[in-house]
VOVO-790214 format. One record per residue (C-alpha): x, y, z; residue in one letter. Coordinates in steps of 0.25 Angstrom, whole numbers, padded with zeros to 4 digits, always signed. Layout:
% VOVO-790214
XYZa/...
***
This chain:
% VOVO-790214
+0462+0387+0470m/+0474+0396+0469q/+0474+0411+0471e/+0470+0419+0459q/+0479+0430+0454k/+0477+0440+0443f/+0486+0446+0432d/+0486+0461+0429d/+0474+0460+0421r/+0466+0454+0432g/+0465+0440+0426l/+0467+0428+0435v/+0480+0421+0433l/+0478+0407+0429v/+0487+0396+0423s/+0486+0393+0408d/+0481+0379+0412g/+0469+0385+0418d/+0465+0393+0406l/+0468+0383+0395h/+0463+0369+0397q/+0468+0358+0388p/+0459+0356+0376h/+0457+0343+0369s/+0446+0346+0358s/+0442+0355+0347p/+0430+0360+0355a/+0440+0364+0366t/+0448+0372+0356d/+0435+0379+0352f/+0432+0383+0366v/+0446+0388+0368s/+0444+0398+0357l/+0432+0405+0364i/+0435+0416+0374t/+0426+0423+0384p/+0426+0435+0375v/+0422+0427+0363d/+0410+0422+0371i/+0406+0436+0376a/+0408+0442+0362n/+0394+0438+0356h/+0383+0445+0349p/+0370+0449+0355k/+0364+0436+0360l/+0350+0431+0363l/+0347+0432+0378r/+0338+0420+0379k/+0337+0407+0372v/+0324+0407+0363p/+0314+0397+0367y/+0315+0390+0353t/+0330+0388+0355n/+0330+0383+0369r/+0331+0369+0365s/+0342+0371+0355m/+0350+0380+0365f/+0349+0369+0376n/+0354+0359+0366s/+0366+0367+0363t/+0369+0370+0377m/+0367+0355+0381r/+0381+0350+0376r/+0390+0361+0382p/+0383+0361+0395l/+0383+0346+0396s/+0398+0346+0392d/+0400+0356+0404y/+0393+0347+0414t/+0402+0335+0409r/+0414+0344+0410a/+0411+0349+0424s/+0408+0335+0430l/+0421+0331+0424q/+0428+0343+0429k/+0434+0346+0415d/+0438+0360+0415s/+0441+0361+0400a/+0427+0356+0396a/+0420+0365+0406q/+0427+0377+0400h/+0423+0372+0385r/+0409+0370+0389s/+0407+0383+0396i/+0413+0391+0385v/+0404+0384+0375e/+0392+0387+0384i/+0395+0402+0385l/+0397+0403+0370s/+0384+0397+0365i/+0375+0410+0367p/+0385+0418+0358g/+0385+0407+0348q/+0370+0405+0347t/+0361+0416+0353m/+0365+0428+0344i/+0354+0439+0344s/+0351+0450+0334r/+0340+0460+0336r/+0329+0461+0326g/+0315+0459+0333g/+0307+0447+0332k/+0313+0442+0319k/+0327+0444+0324g/+0324+0436+0336r/+0318+0424+0328q/+0331+0425+0320r/+0340+0425+0332d/+0332+0412+0337i/+0334+0405+0324a/+0349+0409+0323i/+0350+0404+0338m/+0344+0391+0334q/+0352+0389+0322h/+0365+0392+0330r/+0361+0382+0341l/+0359+0371+0331i/+0372+0374+0324e/+0379+0374+0337r/+0373+0361+0341n/+0377+0355+0328l/+0391+0361+0329a/+0393+0356+0343s/+0392+0341+0337s/+0406+0344+0331s/+0417+0349+0339t/+0424+0356+0327s/+0411+0362+0322s/+0408+0367+0336s/+0422+0373+0337s/+0421+0381+0324s/+0407+0385+0326s/+0408+0390+0340s/+0421+0398+0337v/+0415+0405+0326s/+0403+0409+0334s/+0411+0415+0346t/+0425+0421+0344s/+0423+0425+0329n/+0409+0431+0329r/+0407+0446+0329p/+0401+0453+0340n/+0388+0459+0335t/+0382+0464+0348r/+0377+0478+0346s/+0381+0489+0356t/+0378+0502+0348s/+0363+0504+0353q/+0360+0516+0362a/+0358+0512+0377p/+0343+0514+0377i/+0341+0505+0365l/+0349+0494+0372n/+0340+0496+0384s/+0328+0495+0376i/+0332+0482+0369a/+0336+0476+0382r/+0323+0480+0388s/+0315+0474+0376v/+0323+0461+0377a/+0321+0459+0392l/+0306+0462+0390t/+0305+0451+0380r/+0312+0441+0389e/+0303+0445+0401g/+0313+0452+0409h/+0304+0465+0411y/+0311+0471+0424r/+0324+0470+0417r/+0318+0476+0404a/+0313+0488+0412v/+0326+0490+0419r/+0333+0489+0405a/+0324+0500+0399i/+0324+0509+0411s/+0338+0508+0416s/+0345+0522+0417t/+0359+0516+0418t/+0364+0514+0404p/+0376+0504+0400l/+0389+0511+0398v/+0395+0510+0384d/+0406+0501+0386t/+0412+0504+0372s/+0417+0517+0378q/+0431+0515+0383s/+0429+0524+0395d/+0417+0515+0400k/+0426+0503+0398l/+0436+0510+0406l/+0426+0513+0417l/+0422+0498+0417l/+0436+0493+0418q/+0439+0502+0430r/+0427+0497+0437l/+0434+0483+0437h/+0447+0484+0444p/+0458+0473+0445l/+0461+0467+0459p/+0471+0474+0467l/+0484+0465+0469p/+0480+0462+0483h/+0466+0457+0478d/+0472+0449+0466s/+0473+0436+0474v/+0460+0430+0477l/+0456+0421+0488p/+0456+0406+0485v/+0442+0399+0485l/+0440+0392+0499p/+0443+0377+0498s/+0429+0375+0505n/+0421+0381+0494s/+0410+0372+0491p/+0406+0366+0478l/+0391+0369+0474v/+0381+0361+0465t/+0372+0368+0455v/+0360+0359+0452d/+0353+0360+0439a/+0340+0362+0446d/+0328+0371+0447e/+0335+0380+0457g/+0346+0383+0446l/+0334+0386+0436v/+0328+0396+0445k/+0341+0403+0447i/+0343+0404+0431i/+0329+0408+0429r/+0331+0419+0439h/+0343+0424+0431m/+0334+0425+0418v/+0332+0440+0420n/+0337+0446+0407g/+0351+0449+0412s/+0362+0451+0402a/+0371+0440+0398p/+0385+0438+0401g/+0397+0438+0391p/+0392+0425+0384s/+0378+0429+0382g/+0372+0418+0391w/+0359+0423+0399t/+0351+0417+0410a/+0340+0415+0400e/+0349+0406+0392m/+0353+0398+0404v/+0339+0396+0408r/+0337+0388+0395v/+0348+0378+0399l/+0340+0374+0412t/+0329+0368+0402e/+0339+0357+0398d/+0344+0347+0408e/+0358+0345+0402d/+0360+0360+0400c/+0355+0363+0414f/+0364+0353+0420t/+0376+0359+0413g/+0372+0373+0417l/+0371+0369+0432a/+0385+0363+0431m/+0391+0375+0425l/+0384+0384+0436l/+0390+0374+0447q/+0404+0375+0441d/+0403+0390+0441i/+0398+0391+0455t/+0409+0381+0460n/+0420+0388+0452g/+0424+0375+0446t/+0426+0380+0432l/+0439+0381+0425p/+0446+0395+0426d/+0446+0395+0411s/+0431+0397+0411i/+0431+0409+0420k/+0433+0419+0408p/+0421+0413+0401f/+0411+0413+0413l/+0415+0425+0422l/+0416+0437+0412p/+0405+0447+0412s/+0399+0457+0402n/+0402+0471+0409l/+0393+0482+0407i/+0393+0496+0413g/+0381+0504+0418l/+0382+0519+0418d/+0385+0525+0431k/+0386+0540+0435n/+0382+0545+0422s/+0393+0538+0415g/+0404+0541+0425a/+0405+0527+0429s/+0400+0513+0426v/+0393+0502+0433r/+0399+0488+0428p/+0390+0476+0427i/+0396+0462+0424a/+0386+0452+0417i/+0392+0439+0419g/+0390+0425+0412e/+0376+0420+0416i/+0382+0406+0421f/+0390+0413+0431y/+0379+0422+0435r/+0369+0411+0437i/+0380+0404+0446a/+0382+0416+0454a/+0368+0420+0456y/+0365+0405+0461r/+0377+0406+0470g/+0372+0420+0476q/+0358+0413+0479l/+0365+0402+0486y/+0373+0411+0496v/+0362+0422+0497q/+0358+0419+0511q/+0372+0418+0516a/+0376+0431+0509a/+0364+0438+0516k/+0368+0433+0529d/+0382+0438+0527l/+0378+0452+0522l/+0366+0456+0530q/+0363+0465+0537p/+0374+0474+0531i/+0371+0471+0516q/+0358+0468+0510l/+0361+0468+0496g/+0364+0453+0494v/+0353+0443+0495g/+0343+0452+0502v/+0330+0456+0494s/+0328+0471+0495g/+0341+0473+0502g/+0344+0486+0496c/+0330+0491+0499e/+0332+0487+0514s/+0345+0495+0515i/+0338+0507+0510v/+0326+0506+0519h/+0335+0503+0531n/+0344+0515+0528l/+0332+0524+0526q/+0326+0519+0539h/+0339+0521+0547a/+0341+0535+0541l/+0327+0540+0545e/+0329+0536+0560q/+0329+0549+0567t/+0334+0544+0581d/+0347+0539+0575q/+0352+0548+0564p/+0360+0541+0553l/+0368+0544+0541a/+0369+0535+0528a/+0383+0534+0521l/+0381+0528+0507p/+0393+0520+0502i/+0396+0515+0488d/+0407+0506+0483f/+0413+0511+0470k/+0413+0500+0460n/+0410+0490+0471a/+0408+0477+0465f/+0421+0478+0456n/+0430+0483+0467s/+0428+0474+0479v/+0440+0465+0481s/+0438+0451+0475r/+0448+0445+0485k/+0440+0451+0496t/+0427+0446+0490m/+0432+0432+0489l/+0438+0432+0503e/+0425+0437+0509t/+0417+0427+0501l/+0425+0415+0506y/+0424+0420+0520s/+0409+0417+0520h/+0406+0402+0520p/+0391+0405+0518g/+0395+0409+0504l/+0403+0397+0500q/+0393+0393+0489y/+0398+0404+0480i/+0413+0404+0484w/+0417+0396+0472r/+0408+0404+0463l/+0414+0417+0467v/+0428+0411+0466d/+0425+0407+0452f/+0419+0421+0448a/+0429+0430+0455y/+0442+0423+0457s/+0447+0429+0443a/+0444+0441+0435p/+0433+0440+0424s/+0431+0448+0411n/+0421+0459+0410l/+0417+0461+0395y/+0414+0474+0390v/+0413+0480+0376r/+0425+0487+0371a/+0426+0500+0363p/+0426+0491+0350d/+0413+0484+0355r/+0420+0471+0358s/+0420+0464+0371l/+0432+0469+0380w/+0436+0459+0391p/+0445+0470+0397g/+0438+0471+0411i/+0439+0461+0422y/+0431+0459+0434s/+0443+0456+0444a/+0439+0463+0456q/+0426+0463+0464g/+0413+0456+0458v/+0406+0457+0445r/+0394+0466+0446q/+0383+0458+0440g/+0388+0445+0446d/+0376+0439+0455p/+0386+0437+0466l/+0392+0451+0465s/+0383+0458+0476s/+0386+0447+0486l/+0401+0447+0484l/+0402+0462+0485f/+0393+0462+0497a/+0401+0451+0504l/+0414+0458+0501t/+0410+0471+0506i/+0403+0466+0518h/+0415+0466+0528p/+0416+0481+0525v/+0402+0484+0530y/+0404+0475+0542e/+0417+0482+0546a/+0410+0496+0545v/+0398+0491+0554i/+0408+0485+0564l/+0416+0499+0565q/+0403+0507+0564h/+0392+0499+0572p/+0383+0511+0572s/+0381+0511+0557c/+0368+0505+0552v/
***
């Protein structure tokens, strides 16, 4: 692998051959017309597959996932690209939702069934598939409503989560005192953009993935099913609209589950073509109000397929990470770690025979400011974390788009995650803690009397 370099926009410099694979069929031409923004610019979608539509949904997904399995085994990068783009496009083409109570939900289910049947029929003809899919992605209007008051949005989300059985998340949604910022305001967009700096010149050339990075296997077994079920928690979808609830349905079909496991394996190993990164790695960027509107806390919501791979990788290296970070850091892989820190600090401060003082330290815009170069160098220096080397290289060796709403209410891919880690990535806490750990060790070494 060659060293990565960035242009003045923070985009990775790659050759035309990496971006444009040779196409040999009308289906390929159709896929080449779809951009990541087309996939992300969809109306409001259903969050889960209705029970009555599960069989048809898996029937629709079986062909592209089987195609992906075949393309991966044959190491056909162009076919992998086509299959992934088709997979990501399906929710926006078939699962459009409109509010309207019980009758509205029944209508949405019926429309979804019709669209799935229509899509299955169209997929039997390459030309029909081409014209149908393009009209339902790049040319469709964005009908997503964003005009409601924040409290009404909170109520609607709480009701939806309650219906799905996610009661804790529903309570948090209705009781949260931290509102989302209105990203249609130019000043809020500017705040979000400032929180995502481009790398400095000396940090723009990233370290090369070590040659001894192992390839891992992701099996379509009960262990993977448990991981996916754990992620079915009502969390928001990424740009394409795919949710963990939808992915869980794929585990009920053998062909779909095999293709899903193969896709997660290729993400974990970073063996996908570079041309697919703009489709799998973008995130929806939202801002939480901070300091009464003076600042914003950015949260990046990535594609569920990457998030599943990242969460699975984090589980596999959890013990090794704990051994590296303890006893200095207890925030990664330690149950009740934050509570332990508070109790230990309180106990130390109450000791009368040895007076102590506590110095609170906070990093400004921490996750988005750490050097990505230093992060990768630190990660590659720990053999115990080899399992996620390729995954992290895939996710962070090039900038990725962060989608927000522009003042005209359209998607605006004008912000990039080019430095630090994406806050919302299951690996973000581990990678940040790992990067900053040498600083803590140096402080303790120079001041051994510090607790």
